[in-house]
DODO-373274 format. One record per atom (N, C-alpha, C): atom name; x, y, z. Coordinates in Angstrom, 3 decimals. Layout:
BEGIN
PT torpa       px       py       pz
PT    CA        X        Y        Z
...
REM end
This chain:
BEGIN
PT torpa       px       py       pz
PT     N    6.781   10.589   20.271
PT    CA    7.687   11.033   19.241
PT     C    8.671    9.912   18.865
PT     N    9.202    9.191   19.882
PT    CA   10.141    8.102   19.616
PT     C    9.458    6.983   18.830
PT     N    8.190    6.690   19.156
PT    CA    7.462    5.655   18.433
PT     C    7.278    6.047   16.978
PT     N    6.987    7.325   16.710
PT    CA    6.813    7.804   15.340
PT     C    8.115    7.670   14.560
PT     N    9.235    8.069   15.173
PT    CA   10.537    7.946   14.511
PT     C   10.888    6.484   14.260
PT     N   10.590    5.630   15.235
PT    CA   10.844    4.206   15.071
PT     C   10.020    3.637   13.915
PT     N    8.759    3.986   13.856
PT    CA    7.887    3.525   12.778
PT     C    8.391    4.011   11.424
PT     N    8.765    5.269   11.326
PT    CA    9.289    5.818   10.074
PT     C   10.560    5.079    9.677
PT     N   11.439    4.800   10.642
PT    CA   12.682    4.082   10.352
PT     C   12.399    2.683    9.839
PT     N   11.487    1.974   10.498
PT    CA   11.140    0.618   10.069
PT     C   10.552    0.626    8.669
PT     N    9.667    1.555    8.387
PT    CA    9.069    1.642    7.051
PT     C   10.113    1.966    6.000
PT     N   11.027    2.858    6.315
PT    CA   12.077    3.226    5.358
PT     C   12.975    2.033    5.062
PT     N   13.345    1.284    6.112
PT    CA   14.183    0.098    5.904
PT     C   13.425   -0.954    5.108
PT     N   12.169   -1.186    5.425
PT    CA   11.355   -2.172    4.702
PT     C   11.206   -1.793    3.243
PT     N   10.948   -0.524    2.970
PT    CA   10.799   -0.072    1.585
PT     C   12.099   -0.254    0.830
PT     N   13.218    0.044    1.471
PT    CA   14.514   -0.135    0.826
PT     C   14.800   -1.579    0.524
PT     N   14.450   -2.464    1.443
PT    CA   14.660   -3.890    1.242
PT     C   13.793   -4.402    0.102
PT     N   12.539   -4.003    0.064
PT    CA   11.648   -4.441   -1.019
PT     C   12.159   -3.941   -2.350
PT     N   12.643   -2.720   -2.388
PT    CA   13.149   -2.163   -3.640
PT     C   14.406   -2.899   -4.073
PT     N   15.278   -3.205   -3.115
PT    CA   16.533   -3.857   -3.452
PT     C   16.313   -5.262   -4.003
PT     N   15.307   -5.966   -3.508
PT    CA   15.073   -7.309   -4.015
PT     C   14.481   -7.268   -5.411
PT     N   13.746   -6.223   -5.718
PT    CA   13.302   -5.965   -7.073
PT     C   12.136   -6.787   -7.546
PT     N   11.408   -6.222   -8.435
PT    CA   10.394   -6.933   -9.187
PT     C   10.662   -6.635  -10.642
PT     N   10.046   -7.390  -11.511
PT    CA   10.300   -7.198  -12.925
PT     C    8.984   -7.178  -13.679
PT     N    8.695   -6.063  -14.256
PT    CA    7.546   -5.928  -15.124
PT     C    7.870   -4.850  -16.129
PT     N    8.123   -5.269  -17.352
PT    CA    8.549   -4.331  -18.386
PT     C    7.435   -3.958  -19.345
PT     N    6.195   -3.991  -18.910
PT    CA    5.118   -3.646  -19.818
PT     C    4.960   -4.683  -20.905
PT     N    5.169   -5.973  -20.567
PT    CA    5.081   -7.033  -21.569
PT     C    3.653   -7.274  -22.042
PT     N    2.706   -6.464  -21.569
PT    CA    1.347   -6.612  -22.073
PT     C    1.281   -6.179  -23.526
PT     N    2.266   -5.415  -23.959
PT    CA    2.341   -4.964  -25.339
PT     C    2.973   -6.054  -26.185
PT     N    2.928   -5.868  -27.488
PT    CA    3.515   -6.813  -28.426
PT     C    5.026   -6.896  -28.228
PT     N    5.537   -8.109  -28.161
PT    CA    6.971   -8.371  -28.101
PT     C    7.344   -9.072  -29.396
PT     N    8.624   -9.183  -29.666
PT    CA    9.066   -9.873  -30.871
PT     C    8.552  -11.309  -30.915
PT     N    8.504  -11.963  -29.752
PT    CA    8.044  -13.349  -29.662
PT     C    6.518  -13.453  -29.759
PT     N    5.823  -12.336  -29.650
PT    CA    4.363  -12.346  -29.736
PT     C    3.739  -11.517  -28.646
PT     N    2.613  -12.012  -28.122
PT    CA    1.889  -11.248  -27.103
PT     C    1.110  -12.206  -26.206
PT     N    0.704  -11.720  -25.038
PT    CA   -0.107  -12.577  -24.161
PT     C   -1.355  -13.055  -24.891
PT     N   -1.684  -14.305  -24.686
PT    CA   -2.852  -14.884  -25.333
PT     C   -4.078  -14.835  -24.442
PT     N   -5.193  -15.197  -25.032
PT    CA   -6.468  -15.235  -24.329
PT     C   -6.900  -16.690  -24.196
PT     N   -7.295  -17.084  -22.984
PT    CA   -7.657  -18.482  -22.715
PT     C   -8.738  -18.992  -23.656
PT     N   -9.691  -18.146  -24.013
PT    CA  -10.790  -18.582  -24.875
PT     C  -10.352  -18.805  -26.331
PT     N   -9.135  -18.388  -26.661
PT    CA   -8.650  -18.526  -28.044
PT     C   -7.477  -19.498  -28.171
PT     N   -7.262  -20.343  -27.167
PT    CA   -6.162  -21.302  -27.201
PT     C   -6.386  -22.306  -28.322
PT     N   -5.359  -22.483  -29.163
PT    CA   -5.411  -23.458  -30.251
PT     C   -4.991  -24.854  -29.790
PT     N   -4.013  -24.890  -28.889
PT    CA   -3.577  -26.176  -28.348
PT     C   -2.791  -25.961  -27.059
PT     N   -2.626  -27.052  -26.333
PT    CA   -1.903  -27.038  -25.067
PT     C   -0.618  -27.844  -25.230
PT     N    0.461  -27.283  -24.707
PT    CA    1.747  -27.983  -24.700
PT     C    2.177  -28.114  -23.238
PT     N    2.409  -29.351  -22.806
PT    CA    2.880  -29.598  -21.448
PT     C    4.401  -29.595  -21.444
PT     N    4.985  -28.835  -20.510
PT    CA    6.438  -28.736  -20.383
PT     C    6.799  -29.084  -18.942
PT     N    7.751  -29.998  -18.785
PT    CA    8.224  -30.400  -17.455
PT     C    9.613  -29.829  -17.228
PT     N    9.833  -29.285  -16.030
PT    CA   11.138  -28.776  -15.616
PT     C   11.652  -29.705  -14.528
PT     N   12.936  -30.105  -14.633
PT    CA   13.484  -31.000  -13.617
PT     C   15.000  -31.064  -13.710
PT     N   15.577  -31.703  -12.691
PT    CA   16.999  -31.977  -12.685
PT     C   17.186  -33.465  -13.029
PT     N   18.324  -33.778  -13.621
PT    CA   18.626  -35.180  -13.914
PT     C   19.581  -35.719  -12.855
PT     N   19.746  -37.041  -12.824
PT    CA   20.648  -37.676  -11.857
PT     C   22.098  -37.243  -12.048
PT     N   22.468  -36.840  -13.273
PT    CA   23.852  -36.422  -13.514
PT     C   24.060  -34.910  -13.356
PT     N   23.064  -34.221  -12.805
PT    CA   23.243  -32.800  -12.476
PT     C   22.766  -31.810  -13.513
PT     N   22.280  -32.297  -14.657
PT    CA   21.737  -31.376  -15.650
PT     C   20.372  -30.873  -15.196
PT     N   19.995  -29.716  -15.715
PT    CA   18.656  -29.176  -15.488
PT     C   18.017  -29.062  -16.865
PT     N   16.807  -29.591  -17.004
PT    CA   16.231  -29.710  -18.341
PT     C   14.754  -29.334  -18.383
PT     N   14.331  -29.047  -19.608
PT    CA   12.920  -28.941  -19.966
PT     C   12.609  -30.148  -20.842
PT     N   11.444  -30.729  -20.649
PT    CA   10.966  -31.790  -21.541
PT     C    9.580  -31.411  -22.015
PT     N    9.366  -31.239  -23.299
PT    CA   10.356  -31.244  -24.377
PT     C   11.189  -29.952  -24.356
PT     N   12.280  -29.967  -25.117
PT    CA   13.109  -28.768  -25.185
PT     C   13.195  -28.190  -26.595
PT     N   12.357  -28.697  -27.493
PT    CA   12.321  -28.207  -28.865
PT     C   10.866  -28.233  -29.326
PT     N   10.326  -27.045  -29.656
PT    CA    8.906  -26.957  -30.010
PT     C    8.717  -26.364  -31.403
PT     N    7.690  -26.837  -32.086
PT    CA    7.311  -26.344  -33.410
PT     C    5.927  -25.700  -33.291
PT     N    5.826  -24.441  -33.679
PT    CA    4.573  -23.689  -33.553
PT     C    4.345  -22.939  -34.853
PT     N    3.086  -22.664  -35.162
PT    CA    2.751  -21.890  -36.362
PT     C    2.442  -20.443  -35.985
PT     N    2.855  -19.550  -36.835
PT    CA    2.560  -18.131  -36.639
PT     C    1.053  -17.948  -36.469
PT     N    0.674  -17.178  -35.458
PT    CA   -0.727  -16.922  -35.183
PT     C   -1.346  -17.871  -34.168
PT     N   -0.663  -18.971  -33.860
PT    CA   -1.185  -19.930  -32.882
PT     C   -1.154  -19.353  -31.473
PT     N   -2.183  -19.673  -30.715
PT    CA   -2.206  -19.346  -29.285
PT     C   -2.026  -20.648  -28.531
PT     N   -0.964  -20.675  -27.719
PT    CA   -0.579  -21.890  -27.003
PT     C   -0.784  -21.691  -25.510
PT     N   -1.360  -22.717  -24.880
PT    CA   -1.401  -22.769  -23.417
PT     C   -0.248  -23.681  -23.016
PT     N    0.791  -23.097  -22.416
PT    CA    1.887  -23.881  -21.868
PT     C    1.502  -24.258  -20.443
PT     N    1.409  -25.557  -20.179
PT    CA    1.175  -26.044  -18.825
PT     C    2.540  -26.503  -18.338
PT     N    3.068  -25.780  -17.365
PT    CA    4.429  -25.988  -16.893
PT     C    4.382  -26.717  -15.549
PT     N    5.094  -27.837  -15.443
PT    CA    5.177  -28.605  -14.211
PT     C    6.618  -28.606  -13.730
PT     N    6.835  -28.213  -12.497
PT    CA    8.151  -28.327  -11.895
PT     C    8.207  -29.672  -11.169
PT     N    8.781  -30.663  -11.851
PT    CA    8.905  -32.003  -11.290
PT     C   10.261  -32.195  -10.622
PT     N   11.021  -31.119  -10.502
PT    CA   12.346  -31.200   -9.899
PT     C   12.311  -31.009   -8.399
PT     N   13.506  -30.898   -7.837
PT    CA   13.661  -30.703   -6.404
PT     C   14.064  -29.277   -6.067
PT     N   14.186  -28.413   -7.083
PT    CA   14.571  -27.020   -6.914
PT     C   13.532  -26.104   -7.549
PT     N   13.564  -24.850   -7.192
PT    CA   12.711  -23.857   -7.835
PT     C   13.233  -23.615   -9.250
PT     N   12.319  -23.480  -10.207
PT    CA   12.682  -23.208  -11.601
PT     C   11.705  -22.193  -12.182
PT     N   12.076  -21.658  -13.345
PT    CA   11.168  -20.754  -14.040
PT     C   11.170  -21.050  -15.528
PT     N   10.116  -20.614  -16.178
PT    CA    9.929  -20.738  -17.623
PT     C    9.762  -19.313  -18.122
PT     N   10.730  -18.862  -18.930
PT    CA   10.680  -17.517  -19.510
PT     C   10.742  -17.677  -21.022
PT     N    9.811  -17.076  -21.709
PT    CA    9.670  -17.183  -23.157
PT     C   10.075  -15.855  -23.792
PT     N   11.026  -15.877  -24.766
PT    CA   11.444  -14.632  -25.420
PT     C   12.401  -14.951  -26.563
PT     N   12.948  -13.914  -27.187
PT    CA   13.990  -14.066  -28.185
PT     C   15.327  -14.252  -27.493
PT     N   16.331  -14.748  -28.214
PT    CA   17.629  -15.036  -27.602
PT     C   18.260  -13.795  -26.958
PT     N   18.275  -12.690  -27.662
PT    CA   18.896  -11.477  -27.124
PT     C   18.205  -11.020  -25.840
PT     N   16.881  -11.067  -25.828
PT    CA   16.129  -10.669  -24.645
PT     C   16.353  -11.644  -23.494
PT     N   16.446  -12.943  -23.814
PT    CA   16.739  -13.948  -22.786
PT     C   18.097  -13.644  -22.149
PT     N   19.097  -13.302  -22.955
PT    CA   20.433  -13.022  -22.426
PT     C   20.432  -11.759  -21.552
PT     N   19.671  -10.742  -21.946
PT    CA   19.563   -9.527  -21.128
PT     C   18.896   -9.845  -19.792
PT     N   17.825  -10.627  -19.840
PT    CA   17.102  -11.001  -18.622
PT     C   17.988  -11.878  -17.736
PT     N   18.762  -12.766  -18.350
PT    CA   19.681  -13.631  -17.612
PT     C   20.703  -12.789  -16.848
PT     N   21.246  -11.762  -17.488
PT    CA   22.220  -10.874  -16.827
PT     C   21.567  -10.141  -15.661
PT     N   20.339   -9.689  -15.846
PT    CA   19.611   -9.008  -14.780
PT     C   19.363   -9.950  -13.607
PT     N   18.989  -11.187  -13.896
PT    CA   18.762  -12.182  -12.848
PT     C   20.060  -12.489  -12.101
PT     N   21.195  -12.400  -12.788
PT    CA   22.476  -12.619  -12.131
PT     C   22.754  -11.562  -11.074
PT     N   22.263  -10.356  -11.323
PT    CA   22.448   -9.263  -10.363
PT     C   21.388   -9.284   -9.267
PT     N   20.191   -9.782   -9.582
PT    CA   19.082   -9.793   -8.625
PT     C   18.385  -11.158   -8.675
PT     N   19.026  -12.214   -8.136
PT    CA   18.479  -13.570   -8.274
PT     C   17.128  -13.796   -7.607
PT     N   16.754  -12.985   -6.649
PT    CA   15.464  -13.155   -5.970
PT     C   14.367  -12.291   -6.594
PT     N   14.636  -11.733   -7.762
PT    CA   13.675  -10.870   -8.437
PT     C   12.365  -11.614   -8.673
PT     N   11.274  -10.959   -8.363
PT    CA    9.957  -11.521   -8.626
PT     C    9.499  -11.060   -9.998
PT     N    8.815  -11.939  -10.711
PT    CA    8.350  -11.622  -12.057
PT     C    6.865  -11.307  -12.046
PT     N    6.512  -10.377  -12.878
PT    CA    5.115  -10.046  -13.101
PT     C    4.942   -9.891  -14.605
PT     N    5.300  -10.950  -15.319
PT    CA    5.308  -10.928  -16.773
PT     C    4.431  -12.039  -17.325
PT     N    3.640  -11.760  -18.341
PT    CA    2.786  -12.808  -18.907
PT     C    3.565  -13.869  -19.683
PT     N    4.847  -13.607  -19.998
PT    CA    5.655  -14.575  -20.738
PT     C    6.538  -15.415  -19.816
PT     N    6.257  -15.401  -18.498
PT    CA    7.099  -16.129  -17.558
PT     C    6.284  -16.651  -16.384
PT     N    6.786  -17.754  -15.815
PT    CA    6.215  -18.288  -14.580
PT     C    7.362  -18.909  -13.781
PT     N    7.387  -18.637  -12.492
PT    CA    8.396  -19.198  -11.586
PT     C    7.671  -20.122  -10.614
PT     N    8.201  -21.355  -10.469
PT    CA    7.498  -22.371   -9.697
PT     C    8.421  -23.058   -8.702
PT     N    7.917  -23.250   -7.486
PT    CA    8.647  -24.066   -6.531
PT     C    8.429  -25.526   -6.914
PT     N    9.264  -26.388   -6.346
PT    CA    9.197  -27.821   -6.667
PT     C    7.813  -28.381   -6.397
PT     N    7.379  -29.246   -7.323
PT    CA    6.104  -29.924   -7.164
PT     C    4.871  -29.111   -7.539
PT     N    5.056  -27.950   -8.120
PT    CA    3.899  -27.130   -8.487
PT     C    3.787  -26.972   -9.997
PT     N    2.645  -26.447  -10.405
PT    CA    2.320  -26.298  -11.823
PT     C    1.801  -24.885  -12.070
PT     N    2.065  -24.364  -13.256
PT    CA    1.556  -23.062  -13.652
PT     C    1.321  -23.057  -15.150
PT     N    0.929  -21.910  -15.670
PT    CA    0.704  -21.837  -17.114
PT     C    1.056  -20.467  -17.653
PT     N    1.357  -20.472  -18.943
PT    CA    1.571  -19.258  -19.725
PT     C    0.729  -19.435  -20.977
PT     N   -0.105  -18.455  -21.275
PT    CA   -0.892  -18.487  -22.516
PT     C   -0.296  -17.425  -23.426
PT     N    0.118  -17.848  -24.622
PT    CA    0.879  -16.972  -25.500
PT     C    0.439  -17.094  -26.947
PT     N    0.314  -15.954  -27.622
PT    CA    0.027  -15.918  -29.054
PT     C    1.308  -15.578  -29.797
PT     N    1.711  -16.449  -30.695
PT    CA    2.929  -16.257  -31.479
PT     C    2.589  -15.489  -32.751
PT     N    2.778  -14.184  -32.687
PT    CA    2.372  -13.291  -33.770
PT     C    3.423  -13.165  -34.869
PT     N    4.635  -13.618  -34.609
PT    CA    5.725  -13.495  -35.584
PT     C    6.383  -14.846  -35.796
PT     N    6.845  -15.084  -37.016
PT    CA    7.614  -16.298  -37.267
PT     C    9.067  -16.039  -36.893
PT     N    9.811  -17.121  -36.676
PT    CA   11.223  -16.987  -36.341
PT     C   11.651  -17.984  -35.281
PT     N   12.882  -17.790  -34.806
PT    CA   13.459  -18.656  -33.781
PT     C   13.400  -17.941  -32.437
PT     N   12.841  -18.613  -31.441
PT    CA   12.699  -18.055  -30.101
PT     C   13.171  -19.084  -29.088
PT     N   13.168  -18.707  -27.818
PT    CA   13.665  -19.595  -26.777
PT     C   12.755  -19.580  -25.554
PT     N   12.922  -20.594  -24.728
PT    CA   12.408  -20.567  -23.369
PT     C   13.548  -21.045  -22.486
PT     N   13.596  -20.502  -21.268
PT    CA   14.743  -20.785  -20.409
PT     C   14.392  -20.572  -18.952
PT     N   15.188  -21.180  -18.095
PT    CA   15.161  -20.891  -16.668
PT     C   16.356  -19.978  -16.414
PT     N   16.090  -18.789  -15.900
PT    CA   17.135  -17.790  -15.734
PT     C   17.571  -17.601  -14.286
PT     N   17.178  -18.518  -13.415
PT    CA   17.722  -18.518  -12.066
PT     C   19.216  -18.793  -12.219
PT     N   20.077  -18.018  -11.568
PT    CA   21.522  -18.170  -11.782
PT     C   21.992  -19.629  -11.720
PT     N   22.734  -20.021  -12.771
PT    CA   23.298  -21.359  -12.894
PT     C   22.429  -22.351  -13.640
PT     N   21.137  -22.114  -13.718
PT    CA   20.232  -23.085  -14.334
PT     C   20.381  -23.124  -15.861
PT     N   20.491  -21.974  -16.501
PT    CA   20.667  -21.918  -17.956
PT     C   21.951  -22.663  -18.334
PT     N   23.017  -22.404  -17.563
PT    CA   24.309  -23.038  -17.833
PT     C   24.255  -24.547  -17.617
PT     N   23.344  -24.994  -16.763
PT    CA   23.178  -26.427  -16.501
PT     C   22.289  -27.098  -17.545
PT     N   21.903  -26.348  -18.585
PT    CA   21.144  -26.923  -19.695
PT     C   19.675  -26.583  -19.734
PT     N   19.207  -25.710  -18.846
PT    CA   17.777  -25.444  -18.752
PT     C   17.361  -24.378  -19.766
PT     N   17.238  -24.823  -21.016
PT    CA   16.822  -23.942  -22.113
PT     C   16.215  -24.810  -23.206
PT     N   15.409  -24.149  -24.027
PT    CA   14.766  -24.851  -25.126
PT     C   14.542  -23.912  -26.290
PT     N   14.262  -24.480  -27.438
PT    CA   14.051  -23.664  -28.641
PT     C   12.624  -23.799  -29.149
PT     N   12.163  -22.709  -29.757
PT    CA   10.849  -22.680  -30.380
PT     C   11.022  -22.172  -31.807
PT     N   10.616  -22.957  -32.765
PT    CA   10.609  -22.543  -34.171
PT     C    9.167  -22.190  -34.530
PT     N    8.951  -20.940  -34.881
PT    CA    7.614  -20.493  -35.268
PT     C    7.615  -20.318  -36.794
PT     N    6.855  -21.167  -37.444
PT    CA    6.801  -21.178  -38.906
PT     C    5.657  -20.312  -39.403
PT     N    5.880  -19.642  -40.540
PT    CA    4.786  -18.923  -41.186
PT     C    3.763  -19.948  -41.614
PT     N    2.492  -19.588  -41.540
PT    CA    1.416  -20.557  -41.863
PT     C    1.494  -21.060  -43.250
REM end
């Protein structure tokens, strides 16, 4: 009986801890203002993006300004060339700010979103995205303090 109670207690504590650390998946498989997840077989072009810190303490994306055409499917190949963990989150400004506030409350949140990738130093990942709408969008690292250190970029999506 004591072993059963102990097991139940451990499971309850573990479940609470997992819940408290949080995961993030908002059903981004559906169309978002910035577009929708792309298909690898329909990629129009690849854009390489590097995330890193500078010697003067800034955190940057290279490049940090992108030009894309409405309807294009882009394979973003993201390299974390820095010494810290970083992420690449693609969205509209308002959504980026909402996500940034959420990350401030839960900095260890794990992402399960097709418009984002989180990478430890020295690793590479990708996001395949179809830009279904024209307009101004952003990409950013929303780990607390990184956005403020300059880790953001702009995407201008032009009508064809």
